[in-house]
C-alpha positions as CSV (number, residue, x, y, z in Angstrom):
1,M,102.7,152.9,91.6
2,N,105.5,151.7,89.5
3,N,106.1,153.3,85.9
4,N,108.5,151.8,85.0
5,S,109.4,150.6,81.3
6,S,109.6,147.6,80.2
7,E,113.6,148.0,79.7
8,E,114.1,149.3,83.1
9,R,112.1,146.5,84.5
10,K,114.4,143.6,86.3
11,S,114.5,139.9,84.6
12,I,114.7,136.6,85.6
13,P,118.4,135.5,85.3
14,S,119.0,133.1,82.8
15,V,120.7,131.1,85.1
16,F,117.0,130.3,86.1
17,T,115.6,130.1,82.8
18,D,117.5,128.7,80.5
19,K,118.3,125.0,79.8
20,K,121.6,123.5,80.1
21,P,122.2,121.3,77.0
22,R,122.2,117.6,78.3
23,S,125.3,115.2,77.8
24,P,124.8,112.4,76.1
25,E,125.4,110.7,79.0
26,S,122.8,112.1,81.7
27,E,120.3,111.8,78.2
28,K,120.8,107.3,78.3
29,Q,120.3,107.1,81.7
30,S,116.8,109.1,81.3
31,A,116.5,106.6,78.7
32,L,116.8,103.8,81.2
33,R,114.6,105.4,83.8
34,G,111.7,105.5,81.4
35,I,112.3,102.1,80.1
36,R,112.6,100.8,83.6
37,R,109.4,102.6,84.8
38,Q,107.2,101.6,81.7
39,A,108.3,98.1,82.6
40,N,106.8,98.3,86.5
41,H,104.1,100.2,85.5
42,E,103.5,96.8,83.3
43,K,104.9,94.4,86.1
44,G,102.1,96.0,88.0
45,R,99.4,95.9,85.7
46,Y,99.6,92.0,84.9
47,S,99.8,91.8,88.9
48,E,96.6,93.7,89.5
49,D,95.2,91.0,86.9
50,M,96.2,88.3,88.3
51,A,94.5,89.4,91.4
52,A,91.4,90.9,89.9
53,R,90.8,86.9,88.5
54,Y,91.7,85.6,92.3
55,L,89.2,87.6,93.9
56,E,86.8,86.8,91.6
57,K,87.4,83.7,91.6
58,N,86.4,84.2,95.7
59,G,83.4,85.2,95.1
60,Y,84.3,89.0,95.2
61,R,82.5,91.7,92.7
62,I,85.4,94.5,91.2
63,L,83.5,97.4,91.1
64,E,86.7,99.9,90.4
65,R,90.4,99.5,89.3
66,N,93.1,102.2,89.5
67,W,90.6,104.1,91.3
68,R,92.4,107.6,91.8
69,F,92.3,110.4,93.9
70,H,94.9,113.3,93.4
71,R,98.1,111.5,93.0
72,N,97.4,108.2,94.9
73,E,95.4,105.0,94.3
74,I,93.7,102.1,95.4
75,D,94.8,99.0,93.3
76,I,91.0,97.3,93.1
77,I,87.9,98.4,94.6
78,A,85.2,95.2,95.0
79,M,82.0,94.2,96.9
80,D,82.6,91.5,99.1
81,G,78.7,90.1,100.1
82,S,77.5,93.6,101.0
83,C,81.0,95.1,102.1
84,L,83.2,97.4,100.7
85,V,86.8,96.1,100.1
86,F,89.3,98.3,99.0
87,V,92.3,95.8,97.9
88,E,95.7,97.2,97.8
89,V,97.4,94.8,95.5
90,K,101.9,94.2,96.1
91,A,104.4,91.8,94.4
92,R,108.0,90.3,94.8
93,K,109.7,88.3,92.3
94,S,110.8,86.5,95.3
95,A,111.1,86.6,99.1
96,L,115.1,88.3,98.2
97,H,113.9,91.7,98.9
98,G,110.8,91.0,101.2
99,Y,107.0,90.1,100.9
100,G,104.9,92.1,99.2
101,C,102.6,92.6,102.3
102,E,105.0,94.0,103.8
103,A,105.2,97.0,102.0
104,V,101.5,98.1,103.5
105,D,103.7,100.0,106.0
106,I,102.0,103.0,108.5
107,R,102.3,105.6,105.7
108,K,100.6,103.3,102.9
109,Q,98.2,102.9,105.4
110,K,96.9,106.2,106.2
111,L,97.5,107.0,102.2
112,L,94.9,104.3,101.5
113,R,92.8,105.4,104.1
114,K,92.8,108.7,102.6
115,V,91.9,107.7,99.4
116,A,89.1,105.0,100.4
117,E,86.9,108.5,101.8
118,A,87.6,110.6,98.8
119,Y,86.0,107.3,97.7
120,L,83.3,107.1,99.6
121,V,82.5,110.7,99.5
122,S,83.0,111.1,95.8
123,K,79.6,108.1,95.4
124,G,77.4,109.4,98.2
125,H,78.4,106.7,100.8
126,S,78.3,107.4,104.6
127,L,82.0,107.6,106.1
128,T,80.8,106.2,109.4
129,G,77.3,103.6,108.0
130,T,79.4,101.8,105.3
131,P,80.8,98.9,106.0
132,C,84.1,98.6,104.2
133,R,87.6,96.9,105.1
134,F,91.1,97.0,103.2
135,D,92.6,93.7,102.2
136,V,96.1,93.2,100.9
137,I,97.3,91.2,98.2
138,S,100.4,89.5,98.5
139,I,101.5,87.9,95.2
140,D,105.2,86.3,96.0
141,G,106.6,84.6,93.2
142,G,103.6,83.6,91.6
143,A,101.8,82.8,95.3
144,I,99.0,84.8,96.2
145,S,98.0,85.3,99.5
146,L,94.7,87.3,100.5
147,F,94.5,89.6,103.6
148,K,91.6,90.0,104.7
149,N,91.1,92.8,107.5
150,A,94.7,93.4,106.6
151,F,94.0,97.2,108.5
C-alpha cells in the first residue's frame, strides 16, 4: 500500500487540464456551426412534419415521432393497417446532391433495424411475430415520394 502524502502524489500535467484560450476566429467558427446546426434541425423538423401529414392523409396512424434509442432515432413510427411501420425521412432542396432516399445506405439501414428492435422490445412486441416494415419518405425540392418496404 502506498502511503504518499498529497504533496508527493503525481498530478496530471496542466497541458491536459488547462483550457487553451480560444481565438476570436475559432469563437466565430463555433458560433457559425451552432447556427448551421440549428437551421438543419429546423429543416428536419419541417420535413418530418410534412411527412407525418402525408402519411396521415394516406391512412397511416402516427404512434411516435423521433423515438430515440441511445444516440439513434427513428423519425416516425406508425401503423398502416395492422402493420407497424418505421419511417425514415430524408429531404433535399434539389437533386443537385442526390435524392433523399439515396441517403439511406446499408449503414443507416443497420442502425434503423437496431432502433426498431429496441422499440419492439420496449413496447413488449414480439421480434418475430410482429408484422412490420421500413418505409422511406424522400422529400426532394418539395416533391414527396413514399417508398414502402424500402429495405
